[in-house]
N, C-alpha and C positions, 0 to 999 in steps of 0.2 A: 716365497715358499715361507709357510709356518710349518713350526716343528713342536712337538708335544708328545707326552707319554702317559701311558694309562697303566695303573697296578689295581690288581684285585686286594680289596680289604684284608683277605687271608695273607697274601704276600706282604703286604704292607706291615702288619703285624709282627710277623718274623723278621723283618728288617728293623722296625723299631725295637724290639727285644735285643736284637744283637748289636745294632750300630749306637744306641744310645746308652753308654755305659754308666753304671754308677760311679766309677771313679774319676769321669770327668774327661777322659782321654779320648782320642779319634779312634775308630776302628775301620774295618774296611770287608767287603766281600764282593763277589760278582755274580750276574745273573745273565740268564740268556733272555733274547728278546726276539720277538716277530714284529715285521715291518707291515704298515698298512699305509696305502696312499688312497687320500681322499680328493675331493673336487681343488683344494687349495692348500692341502697341507699334507707333511708327511708325519707319521707319528708310530711310535714303539709300544707295543702291549708286552709288559713283563711277563715272562712265561714260567720261568724256573729261576728259584733263589741257589746259588752254590756258596755255603758259607766255609769259612778257612778250618781247615782241620789242623792237628796239632804240628807246628814246624812250618806252617804255612805263611804267618806273617809275625812282625816284629811292633809290637807295641810300646811306644817310648814317649809319651806325650803325644807327639805325631805318630803315625803307623805307615808302614810300607809293608809289601807282599814278595815273597821270594819265587824263584824262577818255579818250583814245583808246583805251586798254585795255579800260576798262568798256564802252565802245561796241562794240567788237570781241566781247567776251563776252555782252554783251544779245542781239546780231544772232544769235550762234551759237545762243544759248539758245532765241531765238523760232524759227528755223529747225528745230531739234530738237524743240522742245516738252518742253524739260528744265529743271529748276531749276538754281541758281546757287549756286555753293561759293566762299567766298573763303578762301584759305589763305594761312598766313604761319609763319614759323619763329620762335623765340627762343633766345637764346644761353645757356640752362641746360637743366638736366636734370630729367628726372622728369615727372610731370603738370603740365599748363600752365595757370594761369588767365588772367586777361585784366588787362591794365594798363588804364588811362584812356583813352590813345590807342586801345588796341584796341576798347574800349566805343564811344567815338566814331564810329571809322571803321565798325564795323558796324551801328550804330545810325542813321548816316547811310545806308548801304547798303540796310538792311531794307526801308523803303517803295519804294523804287525797284524793288528786285528783285521783290518781290510784286505790284506794279501792272504789271510787265512779263511776268512767268512765271505768276501766280497761285500760286506755291509760295513757303514761307518760304524767307529767307535762311539758308543752313547756313554757320558759320564752324568754321575747324578750326584749330588750333595745334599746329605739331611742334617737339618737344624736341631737343637735340642727341644724345641716346641712342634717337631714333627712336619715342618715344611720342607719341601724339595724343590730344588733347583737341576736344571737339566740341560745338557747340550749335545748336539752331534759334532762330531768332527769330519767333515767332507773332505774328501780329496778334490782340490782345484786345481792342481798342476802337479808336474811329475816332482815327487818326494816334497810335495805342501799340501798340508791340511788346515783347512780353515775351521774355525769354531764357530757353530751357529746356537745361539740360546734357545732353549724351548720358551714359548710363551706359557706354557701351563704343565702341570702335572696334576691328572685326576686320579683320585682314590676311590674305588666303586665297590660296594657291597650292600651292606644294610642303611649305610649311608652314602652321601655323594659329598667328598670334601676335595676342593680343587685349590693347589697352589698357584697363584699367577707371579709372572714376571712382570712388574710393574712399568718398566720401560717398553715393553713389547704390548701389555696389556694394561692400559693405563686406569686407575680407579675413576670412576665416574662420579662427576659432581651433579648432586640434584638440586632441583629448585624448591620453591615453596611448595609446589603440587604434590612432592612425596613426603611432606612433613608427617602426614599420619601413619604412611607406612613405615617408616624409618624408625618412629617413634614406638613401632610395635617390637622390631627385634633389632635395633641399634644400626649404625652406620656399617661397621664392619661386615654383618651378614648381607645387609643390602648390597654392599660393593661387591660381594661373592655371587650374589643371586644375577645383578646387573653384567656380570662379565661371560656369564655361562653362556654357550651358544647351544639354542634349543631347536629342535626341529619338531615339527607337526606333520605326521603323514596320515592325511585323509581331511580335507576340510569343509566336511559336512556340518551337521547339526552341531555336534560335540567338538569337533574340531575349530570350527568358526568361532565359538565361544570360548574355547580355551585360548585361542589368538588374540583375542582381545583382553582376556584376564592377563596375559603374560605382559602386553603392552603396559596396563595398567599397574601391573607389578614392578615394571622398572627394567624389564629384560631389555638388553640392548640389541642383540643378536638372533633373529628370528628365523627361520628357514620353513618355508610353506611348500609341501610336497604334494601335489594332487593334481592327475591328469585331466578330470571331467570337467563340463562345463556347466554353468547355472541354468537350470530347467525350471519352468513355472511350478512344478509340484514341489521344488525346494524352497520356494519364498517363504513358506510358513515356519522354517528353522534356521536358515541361515542368519548369521548374526550380521548386521549391516549391510545386508543385499537386498534391494528392490527391484522392480519390473525392467530397469533400465539395464540390469545386468545379465538377463536371460540371453542366452546364446555364448556368452563369453566365459573365458576360463576363470575357474574360482579362484584359483591362486592369486592371478593378476587385479581381479575385483576384489578379493578380501584384503591383499596387499594395499590397495588405495584406502579402502576404508580405515586399516590400521594406522596407516600413515595421516590420515586427516584428524584421528583422534590422539595421536602419540604427542603433540606439543612439542616436536623435536626431541623427545626423550628416547625414542627407538632411533638407535644409530644405524642399525642396518637390517633391512627387511628383505629376504631373498623369495621370489617367486619361482618355484620349480615346477614346471607344468608335465610332470613324467610320473610313471609308476615307481615304487620303489623296488620293483624286481627289473627296470630297466637301468642302464649303465649310469644316464645321468642323474635319475633320482636316488640309486644308492650312493654314488658319490657323494653327493650334495649331505645324506644322511650321515656318512661316515664322518662328515666335518663335524659334528654336533656331540656336544658333552652330555646329553640327555635327549630321549624321543618320546613325544607323545604318539602312542598308535590309536588313531581315531579311523579305523577302518574296519569293516565287517565281513571281510572275504578272507578266509583262510591260507591262501598263496601269499599275500603280504605279510599277514602274521607269522607265517613260518620264516620268511625272508627276514623278518625284524628280530625274531628270535636267534636265528644263527648269527646275525650281524651283532647282535647285543653281546652273547657269549664270546665270538671271536676276537672281538674289538673293545670288549669291556665298557659298553655304552649301556645305562641303565634304560629300560624301558618302562613308561607309565601307560597302563591299558586300561579299558574299562568296556561295558557293554551294557545295553538296556534288552530286557525281554519283556513283553506285553502282549497281552492276546483278551480279545473281547468274548462275552459270554455266548452262549449259543444259540439264544435269541437275538444276538446281535442288537442288544438293547443297552448295553452298558459294559464297562471294563470289568473283566473277569479277574485278571490279575495283572500286577506290574512289578518289576525289581530291577533294580541295576546295581553293578558292582565297580568297583576300581579296585587296582592293585600294582604295586611297582615290581616289576620283573626283571631278570638279568643276573650277571653274577652275585652270588652271595644271597641270592633270593630265588624265587621259584620261576619257572620259564612258562610262556602262554600255553605251551601243549600240556604241561604236567597240571596246570590248573584247569584244563577245559575248554579253552578257547578255540580250538581248531583240532581237527585229527588230521593224520597223514592221508586218511582215505578222501577226505575233501580237499585237501590240496592237490592230490592227483589228479581229480575231478577239473577243478579250474585250471589247472596246468593244461589238461588235454583241451580245453574250450568248451567242455560238456555244459559248464555252469552259465553259458551264454546262448545254449542251444533251447529255445523255448519248448521244443518237441520233449526233449530230454527233461526238462523243468517240471512240465506236467507230469510226467511220472514219477516225480519224487513225494515222498510222505509230507502231508501239510507240514508237521513238525519241525522239518527239515529247515535250517537257517535260510536258505535262499528263498523261502515262502515268506519270511517275515516282513515287515514294514511297519510294524505297530510302535511308530516313534513319532513324539509330539515334543514340541519346544520346551514344556516345562520339565519333561523327564529328561532331557538333554540337557538342560541346565543342572539337574541333580547329579548326573554323571560327571559333568564337565567339573564341578564343585568340588566332588570326590575325588577325581583326578588331580585337581590342583592342591587340593590336600595332601595327597599323597606326594607329591613331588616337594611341597614345602617341607613336609616332616623330613624327607631323606636331606635335604640341604640344611635346614635349620637344627634337627635333631635336639628340640629343646629339653634340657634336663638329661640329656645322652639317651632319651627313649626315641623309639621308632614303632611304627605298627604295620602289621601285615595286611593282606587283603580285606576288603569290607563290602558287604552287601547290603541295600537299603530294600525292605519290602513295603511298596506303597501300601497296600491293603491294611496291613498292621502297624505301620510306622516303627517296627523295629530294625535294628542294624545286626546282622550276623557277622560274627567275625572267626567263625570256627572253620577256618581253611588252613591247609598247609601251607608252610611258609618255604619251603625246601621242595627242590626237585626229588622226583623217584631216584634210587639208586642205578637204574636202569636207563635213565635219559641221555639221548643220544646228543644233548646240547652240553653236557658235561666234559666230555673228550676234546672238545674243540675251543675250550676255553684257552683265550689269550693267543690264537694262531693265527690272526690276522688276514692277510691277503691269501694266503695258504687256501682259506675258505672263500673268502669274498669272490674270488674269480669265477668260482664254480656256480656262483649264485645267480649271475646276471644273465637276463634271458630277454627276448622281445616280448612285447604285449600287444597283441592286434587291438584290444578294445581300447586302450591308452591312445594308441596312433589314431585309432579311427575317431576318437572324441576330441583328439587335438584338431584333427583335419577338419572336422564338423564345425568346431568352433572357429576356426580360422575363415572357413567358407561364409560363416553366418555373418562376421564382423564385416568383411568384403562385400557383403551384399547388403550392409544396412542404408537405411533411406537418409537422405539430409546431408549427403555429402557427395562431392564430384567424384569420379573414378578416380582422378590425379591424386585427391587428397587420402582417398582410401587405401591407395596403393603406397603412399608415403608413410602412412599409418602402420600399415602391414609390414614394410621393409623396416621399420623403425623397431618394431616388436620382435621381428627375427633377429636383428642384430643384437638387441638387448639379451636375447636369450642365449646367443652365441658368448656374449660377454659373461 
């Protein structure tokens, strides 16, 4: 089991201002957290910071808290049904271990916190240069609590900053093939990019290009999430896919292609043949530090919006809009845009990527009903399909730029949504950066599994696509029925693993 922590940029600033003291002494505070469980990890989203009031702690080089402070924190945790996090600073730099005093303090807190909240104590230490270390104290026997260090702590907002524990997330050593990449932003930034776990939801034209871009940028852990199979009509737009892949699952075929070009640099590419609305797809997405949204349907965009805010996972989203002229003789207009969404930025609903009405239509199954679709206006998104490979390259490039801007933040700068107009060649950046005040994503910030568990659903179109792809593979020519059965069994067990 892996453990991790996520903090919003806003809360992180509060913690930096309080814990990093000008006099160089240590300080402390508490926080409340919500738990999230993903496919392979448990992580905490920091929900609320509780700073000390007068008389709550003693600062004397080291620092200690008084009983009334803990009483106030536990009362708040009980009222909100949250876990408790104990935070303190060290007057040194880099990733921080624990002193004997730290161990004794958290060992004393662990059983009391578990008894009150039914959740493990989370301990966190902040260094002078803003790096976090964290650990969960998990009960492993009567009156016994075992410390489990987190492999990373991510801070999410206008930028994405992740503190890694090198023992659990080792630094990546790159060969000569990444000399040019590393020369652009240095080894430290490249190591940070390489250790991120990045998911791509939707492996169509844009998603497949981004997948290759991530491999060639040196990202080691990539999660591919898509339930659909390759069709002949996809072949002009899917990166690395040819006629031999027709009828097979996109994620599996694109995974093979990515592994063939990785030269051993991509450490772990996962193929998840499920929709993001299904349990398997969502749990895989929750494992990620950042998600690329490469879908064009409202329901998955809505799900991604919700898990982004509830679990502090930034989303890179984009889209293409093109149409032919009335004479059907030339392109009338084309434009594409890309934006980083999530905590500290704008959500996909507020920027206009979907409407609640369209989400309801898709959830009801009406967007799969050809009779219903025929009655929709021509400008409805479901009647779109004006996508070409060159336009997909454009939006994929803009999404990669949004991603790199968040992680690198060169000169401390960042930018918001951008839209490119193909006809004029102009780039428009006049878009809102933040959500509307009444946005329903803001109240669920850092609420974790309390939101996640309500989002999972069945997805008939996804199940039908998987079943169709498996049937086509079983009926493929050139193999005996026994070999086909062995191949099918191997695939099924690999999915279970």
